[in-house]
C-alpha positions in Angstrom: 97.3 88.4 88.2 97.4 88.6 92.0 94.8 90.8 93.7 96.2 93.8 95.7 94.7 94.2 99.1 97.0 97.1 100.0 94.5 99.9 99.2 93.9 102.0 102.3 90.4 103.3 103.1 91.6 106.8 104.0 93.6 107.4 100.7 92.5 108.1 97.2 93.4 104.9 95.1 94.2 105.5 91.5 95.0 102.8 88.9 97.2 104.3 86.1 97.3 102.3 82.9 100.1 103.8 80.7 102.9 102.2 78.7 105.1 105.3 78.9 107.5 104.9 81.9 108.3 108.6 81.9 104.7 109.6 82.2 104.1 107.0 85.0 107.1 108.5 86.9 105.7 112.0 86.5 102.3 110.9 87.9 104.1 109.3 90.9 106.1 112.5 91.3 102.9 114.6 91.2 101.2 112.3 93.7 104.2 112.6 96.1 103.9 116.4 95.9 100.2 116.2 96.8 99.0 117.3 100.2 96.3 114.6 100.1 96.9 110.9 100.8 97.0 109.0 97.5 98.1 105.6 96.3 98.9 105.1 92.6 99.1 101.6 91.2 100.7 101.5 87.7 100.2 98.8 85.1 101.6 99.2 81.6 99.0 97.5 79.4 95.3 97.2 79.2 95.1 93.4 79.3 97.1 93.2 82.6 95.0 96.1 84.0 91.7 94.4 83.2 92.9 91.1 84.7 94.0 93.0 87.8 90.7 94.9 88.1 88.7 91.7 87.8 90.7 90.1 90.6 90.2 93.2 92.7 86.5 93.1 92.0 86.4 89.6 93.5 87.9 91.1 96.7 85.6 94.2 96.6 88.8 96.3 96.5 88.5 98.4 93.4 90.4 101.6 92.9 88.5 104.9 93.2 89.3 105.9 89.7 91.2 104.7 86.6 93.6 106.9 84.5 93.9 105.4 81.1 96.2 106.2 78.3 94.6 105.7 74.8 97.5 104.5 72.7 99.0 101.3 74.2 100.1 98.1 72.5 97.8 95.2 72.7 94.7 96.5 74.3 94.2 100.2 73.8 92.7 102.5 76.4 89.5 102.6 74.4 89.3 98.8 74.3 90.0 98.6 78.0 87.3 101.2 78.8 84.8 99.3 76.6 85.7 96.1 78.5 85.3 97.9 81.9 81.9 99.3 80.9 80.6 95.9 79.7 81.6 94.0 82.9 78.9 94.0 85.7 81.4 94.4 88.5 83.3 97.2 86.9 80.9 99.2 84.7 80.4 102.1 87.2 84.1 102.5 87.9 85.1 106.1 87.1 87.7 106.2 84.2 89.5 109.2 82.9 91.5 109.2 79.7 95.0 110.7 80.1 96.5 111.1 76.7 98.5 113.2 74.3 95.7 113.2 71.8 93.5 116.3 71.5 91.8 114.9 68.4 88.1 115.5 68.5 87.3 112.0 67.3 89.3 110.6 70.3 87.5 112.8 72.7 84.1 111.9 71.2 84.9 108.2 71.3 86.0 108.4 74.9 82.7 110.0 76.0 80.7 107.6 73.8 82.3 104.8 75.9 81.2 106.7 79.0 84.5 108.1 80.1 84.3 110.1 83.3 86.7 112.7 81.8 89.4 113.4 79.2 92.7 115.0 80.0 95.2 116.0 77.4 98.7 115.6 78.9 100.4 118.9 79.5 103.9 119.1 77.9 106.1 120.6 80.5 107.0 118.9 83.8 105.5 121.6 86.1 102.4 121.9 84.0 101.9 118.1 83.9 102.5 117.7 87.6 100.0 120.6 88.3 97.5 118.9 86.1 97.8 115.6 88.0 97.6 117.5 91.3 94.3 119.0 90.2 93.1 115.6 89.2 94.0 114.1 92.6 92.4 117.0 94.4 89.2 116.7 92.5 88.9 112.9 92.8 89.8 113.1 96.5 86.7 115.2 97.0 84.4 113.1 94.9 82.2 110.6 96.8 81.3 108.2 94.1 78.9 105.4 95.1 81.0 102.6 93.5 84.3 103.2 95.3 86.0 100.6 97.4 84.0 101.5 100.5 80.6 101.0 98.7 81.3 98.0 96.5 78.6 95.3 96.8 78.7 91.9 95.2 77.1 91.8 91.8 
């Protein structure tokens, strides 16, 4: 997996990991409607996303936040989150679950794995894009010490 050095310092950089192309398109649509500068990188499976993140960590160019679907083939969002939390270069990276599951066991498991948040995908187009716009607005205002600008070698 090739590292991506195209992150811009004045933009929120989000890595979306979701195997549903329609949901990925909706996130892009919501980001385009946002009045804040945002870059969304999409990967469709946890293994590829983890490999990409590790390559990015070597360049000290991590995204500002991960958006992870839970139910994906191969490596689930939970498995990916566990791998991120166990890696020294990634363990502080904010990760928010974005899923259709409102099951309390899934919510509990996400927070047990130190998820930074848990969003249940809204069903309608307008509701979902509004949800993503709120997510972008929130994370644009967060100054987390492990974002790209603050990453130090492990």
